[in-house]
C-alpha positions as CSV (number, residue, x, y, z in Angstrom):
1,M,144.4,54.5,93.9
2,S,142.8,57.8,93.6
3,D,143.1,61.0,91.5
4,P,146.7,62.7,92.6
5,A,144.8,66.1,92.4
6,P,144.0,66.3,96.0
7,H,147.3,66.5,97.2
8,K,148.6,68.9,94.4
9,G,149.3,71.7,97.0
10,L,150.9,69.6,99.2
11,T,153.3,68.4,96.7
12,S,154.1,71.8,95.3
13,D,154.9,72.9,98.9
14,L,157.2,70.1,99.9
15,T,159.2,70.0,96.7
16,S,161.0,73.3,97.5
17,R,164.6,73.3,97.8
18,S,164.2,73.6,101.9
19,C,163.0,70.2,102.1
20,D,165.6,67.6,103.1
21,V,165.4,64.2,100.9
22,E,165.9,62.4,104.2
23,D,162.8,63.8,105.6
24,L,160.8,63.0,102.6
25,R,162.1,59.4,102.8
26,A,161.1,59.1,106.3
27,A,157.8,60.4,105.8
28,W,157.3,57.9,102.8
29,R,158.5,55.2,105.2
30,D,156.1,56.0,107.9
31,A,153.1,56.2,105.4
32,C,154.2,52.9,104.1
33,S,154.2,51.7,107.8
34,D,151.0,53.1,108.2
35,L,149.3,51.6,105.0
36,R,150.4,47.8,106.2
37,V,149.2,48.6,109.7
38,A,145.6,49.7,108.2
39,Y,145.8,46.9,105.6
40,H,146.0,44.0,108.3
41,A,143.3,45.7,110.4
42,W,141.2,45.7,107.4
43,R,141.9,42.0,106.9
44,E,141.2,41.3,110.5
45,H,137.7,42.7,110.7
46,G,136.6,41.0,107.5
47,W,132.9,41.7,106.9
48,R,132.1,42.7,110.5
49,G,133.0,46.4,110.6
50,G,135.0,46.3,107.6
51,A,133.5,49.3,106.1
52,D,135.5,51.5,108.7
53,A,138.7,49.7,108.5
54,F,138.4,49.8,104.4
55,A,138.0,53.5,104.8
56,A,141.1,53.7,107.1
57,Y,143.0,51.6,104.6
58,V,142.2,53.9,101.6
59,A,143.3,57.1,103.7
60,A,146.6,55.4,104.5
61,A,146.9,54.5,100.5
62,D,146.3,57.7,99.3
63,R,148.7,59.0,102.2
64,E,151.5,56.7,100.9
65,A,150.8,57.6,97.2
66,A,151.0,61.3,97.9
67,A,154.3,60.8,99.8
68,A,155.8,58.7,97.1
69,D,154.8,61.2,94.7
70,V,156.6,64.0,96.6
71,L,159.5,62.0,97.0
72,A,159.6,61.2,93.4
73,R,159.3,64.8,92.4
74,H,162.0,65.7,94.8
75,A,164.5,63.4,93.5
76,L,163.6,63.9,89.8
77,G,164.3,68.0,90.5
78,R,167.2,66.9,92.1
79,A,168.5,64.7,89.3
80,V,167.7,67.4,86.6
81,T,169.6,70.0,88.5
82,A,172.5,68.0,89.5
């Protein structure tokens, strides 16, 4: 959705060996759920008050993308070292 650079620090912090892959999966699933809720809220608002709902949707989409990126980097790191 947007430039992945804003969460670079997040990905470097969370891809350390101390992270549990199940915690990362849970964070991604939670972000997906939040994204779904935000999308439906945006659709329900339509043109009235839709700007705030759209902003919440974009923020949720960014969070989901960041969580997916962290999970993918962690999985890739595990695959390379396994």
